[in-house]
C-alpha positions as CSV (number, residue, x, y, z in Angstrom):
1,X,0.0,-0.2,0.0
2,X,1.4,3.1,-1.2
3,X,0.5,7.0,0.5
4,X,1.6,10.5,-1.0
5,X,1.4,13.8,-0.1
6,X,2.8,16.8,-2.2
7,X,3.1,20.4,-1.4
8,X,3.4,22.9,-4.6
9,X,4.2,26.0,-5.1
10,X,7.1,26.1,-1.8
11,X,9.2,29.1,-2.2
12,X,12.6,27.8,-2.1
13,X,14.9,26.0,-5.1
14,X,14.5,22.3,-6.3
15,X,18.1,22.3,-6.1
16,X,18.3,23.2,-2.4
17,X,15.3,20.9,-1.8
18,X,16.9,17.5,-3.9
19,X,19.9,18.0,-1.2
20,X,17.7,17.3,2.0
21,X,15.4,14.6,0.0
22,X,18.5,12.9,-0.9
23,X,19.2,12.3,2.9
24,X,15.6,10.6,3.7
25,X,14.7,8.6,0.5
26,X,14.8,5.0,2.1
27,X,14.6,5.4,5.2
28,X,11.9,4.7,8.1
29,X,9.7,7.4,8.2
30,X,10.1,7.7,11.6
31,X,14.1,7.5,11.1
32,X,13.1,10.0,8.8
33,X,11.7,13.1,10.9
34,X,14.8,12.2,13.3
35,X,17.1,13.2,10.7
36,X,14.7,16.7,9.5
37,X,14.6,17.7,12.9
38,X,18.0,18.0,13.1
39,X,19.0,19.4,9.8
40,X,19.6,23.5,10.0
41,X,18.2,23.8,6.3
42,X,15.1,25.2,5.2
43,X,14.2,22.7,2.8
44,X,14.1,20.2,6.1
45,X,10.9,21.6,7.6
46,X,9.4,21.7,4.4
47,X,9.9,18.1,3.8
48,X,9.0,17.4,7.7
49,X,6.2,18.9,7.6
50,X,5.3,16.6,4.3
51,X,6.2,13.5,5.9
52,X,4.2,13.9,9.0
53,X,1.5,14.9,6.2
54,X,1.9,11.0,5.0
55,X,1.9,9.3,8.2
56,X,-1.4,11.1,8.8
57,X,-2.9,10.0,5.8
58,X,-1.9,6.6,6.2
59,X,-3.2,6.5,9.8
60,X,-6.3,8.2,9.2
61,X,-7.4,6.9,5.6
62,X,-5.8,3.6,5.0
63,X,-5.9,2.4,8.8
64,X,-1.5,1.9,8.7
65,X,0.9,1.7,11.2
66,X,3.0,4.3,11.5
67,X,6.2,2.4,12.3
68,X,5.5,0.1,9.2
69,X,6.2,3.0,6.7
70,X,9.3,3.9,4.8
71,X,10.4,6.4,2.6
72,X,9.8,5.0,-1.2
73,X,10.4,7.6,-3.1
74,X,10.9,11.2,-2.9
75,X,11.2,14.1,-5.1
76,X,11.7,17.9,-6.2
77,X,10.4,19.2,-9.6
78,X,10.7,23.0,-10.5
79,X,7.8,24.8,-10.1
80,X,6.9,28.1,-11.6
81,X,9.8,31.0,-11.6
82,X,8.9,35.0,-10.7
83,X,10.9,36.6,-12.5
84,X,12.0,40.3,-11.0
85,X,14.8,42.1,-11.9
86,X,17.3,45.2,-9.7
87,X,19.0,48.3,-10.6
88,X,22.3,47.8,-11.4
89,X,25.2,50.0,-12.0
90,X,25.6,52.4,-14.9
91,X,21.6,51.9,-16.0
92,X,21.4,48.8,-16.4
93,X,19.4,45.6,-14.4
94,X,20.1,42.5,-13.3
95,X,17.4,39.4,-13.5
96,X,16.5,37.7,-10.3
97,X,14.3,34.3,-10.9
98,X,12.7,33.4,-7.9
99,X,12.2,29.7,-8.3
100,X,9.4,27.4,-6.8
101,X,8.7,23.7,-6.0
102,X,6.8,21.2,-6.3
103,X,8.0,18.5,-3.4
104,X,6.1,15.0,-3.5
105,X,6.7,12.4,-1.1
106,X,5.5,8.7,-1.6
107,X,5.4,6.2,1.7
108,X,5.3,2.4,1.2
109,X,4.7,-0.5,4.3
110,X,8.1,-2.0,5.4
111,X,8.0,-5.2,3.6
112,X,7.9,-8.9,6.1
Protein backbone atom coordinates (compact mmCIF):
# COMPACT_ATOMS: atom_id res chain seq x y z
CA UNK A 1 0.00 0.00 0.00
CA UNK A 2 1.35 3.42 -0.95
CA UNK A 3 0.53 6.80 0.53
CA UNK A 4 1.48 10.10 -1.02
CA UNK A 5 1.62 13.73 0.00
CA UNK A 6 2.49 16.73 -2.15
CA UNK A 7 3.54 20.33 -1.48
CA UNK A 8 3.15 22.64 -4.46
CA UNK A 9 4.69 26.07 -4.98
CA UNK A 10 7.18 25.86 -2.10
CA UNK A 11 9.24 29.06 -2.18
CA UNK A 12 12.66 27.40 -2.32
CA UNK A 13 14.69 26.24 -5.29
CA UNK A 14 14.42 22.57 -6.24
CA UNK A 15 18.21 22.22 -6.17
CA UNK A 16 18.27 23.05 -2.45
CA UNK A 17 15.37 20.72 -1.74
CA UNK A 18 16.98 17.80 -3.58
CA UNK A 19 19.95 17.91 -1.18
CA UNK A 20 17.54 17.36 1.72
CA UNK A 21 15.51 14.71 -0.12
CA UNK A 22 18.63 12.64 -0.80
CA UNK A 23 19.29 12.38 2.95
CA UNK A 24 15.96 10.70 3.78
CA UNK A 25 15.28 8.58 0.69
CA UNK A 26 14.93 4.92 1.68
CA UNK A 27 14.78 5.52 5.45
CA UNK A 28 11.93 4.51 7.71
CA UNK A 29 9.41 7.31 8.14
CA UNK A 30 10.05 7.70 11.89
CA UNK A 31 13.81 7.74 11.34
CA UNK A 32 13.45 10.28 8.52
CA UNK A 33 11.56 12.62 10.86
CA UNK A 34 14.39 12.45 13.41
CA UNK A 35 17.02 13.17 10.75
CA UNK A 36 15.02 16.10 9.35
CA UNK A 37 14.41 17.58 12.79
CA UNK A 38 18.13 18.19 13.33
CA UNK A 39 19.02 19.46 9.85
CA UNK A 40 19.58 23.25 9.69
CA UNK A 41 18.32 23.77 6.14
CA UNK A 42 15.04 25.51 5.32
CA UNK A 43 14.11 22.61 3.04
CA UNK A 44 14.29 20.21 5.98
CA UNK A 45 11.30 21.93 7.63
CA UNK A 46 9.30 21.61 4.40
CA UNK A 47 10.13 17.91 3.95
CA UNK A 48 9.47 17.24 7.67
CA UNK A 49 5.95 18.65 7.39
CA UNK A 50 5.38 16.67 4.21
CA UNK A 51 6.45 13.34 5.75
CA UNK A 52 4.24 14.09 8.77
CA UNK A 53 1.32 14.73 6.44
CA UNK A 54 1.91 11.49 4.54
CA UNK A 55 2.03 9.57 7.84
CA UNK A 56 -1.24 11.19 8.92
CA UNK A 57 -2.79 10.18 5.59
CA UNK A 58 -1.62 6.60 6.15
CA UNK A 59 -3.05 6.43 9.68
CA UNK A 60 -6.36 8.18 9.13
CA UNK A 61 -7.32 7.19 5.61
CA UNK A 62 -5.88 3.69 5.25
CA UNK A 63 -5.49 2.49 8.89
CA UNK A 64 -1.78 1.69 8.44
CA UNK A 65 0.79 1.49 11.24
CA UNK A 66 3.09 4.50 11.56
CA UNK A 67 6.08 2.36 12.48
CA UNK A 68 5.79 0.18 9.36
CA UNK A 69 6.12 3.02 6.85
CA UNK A 70 9.22 3.64 4.69
CA UNK A 71 10.07 6.62 2.46
CA UNK A 72 9.86 4.83 -0.88
CA UNK A 73 10.14 7.83 -3.20
CA UNK A 74 10.78 11.50 -2.61
CA UNK A 75 11.52 14.09 -5.26
CA UNK A 76 11.45 17.83 -5.89
CA UNK A 77 10.43 19.20 -9.27
CA UNK A 78 10.71 22.78 -10.42
CA UNK A 79 7.69 25.04 -10.31
CA UNK A 80 7.07 28.39 -11.96
CA UNK A 81 9.67 31.12 -11.58
CA UNK A 82 8.91 34.68 -10.57
CA UNK A 83 11.04 36.87 -12.81
CA UNK A 84 12.10 40.07 -11.12
CA UNK A 85 14.91 42.55 -11.63
CA UNK A 86 17.19 44.62 -9.48
CA UNK A 87 18.75 47.89 -10.58
CA UNK A 88 22.43 47.56 -11.48
CA UNK A 89 25.24 50.02 -11.99
CA UNK A 90 25.22 52.55 -14.85
CA UNK A 91 21.52 52.23 -15.66
CA UNK A 92 21.53 48.47 -16.20
CA UNK A 93 19.39 45.88 -14.47
CA UNK A 94 20.18 42.48 -13.04
CA UNK A 95 17.57 39.75 -13.54
CA UNK A 96 16.49 37.64 -10.55
CA UNK A 97 14.69 34.32 -10.84
CA UNK A 98 12.78 33.44 -7.69
CA UNK A 99 12.35 29.70 -8.05
CA UNK A 100 9.57 27.54 -6.62
CA UNK A 101 9.29 23.78 -6.17
CA UNK A 102 6.78 20.96 -6.12
CA UNK A 103 7.78 18.25 -3.61
CA UNK A 104 6.25 14.76 -3.56
CA UNK A 105 6.69 12.06 -0.90
CA UNK A 106 5.50 8.48 -1.37
CA UNK A 107 5.49 6.19 1.67
CA UNK A 108 5.12 2.43 1.41
CA UNK A 109 4.63 -0.34 3.95
CA UNK A 110 7.78 -2.13 5.06
CA UNK A 111 7.93 -5.67 3.69
CA UNK A 112 8.19 -8.59 6.09
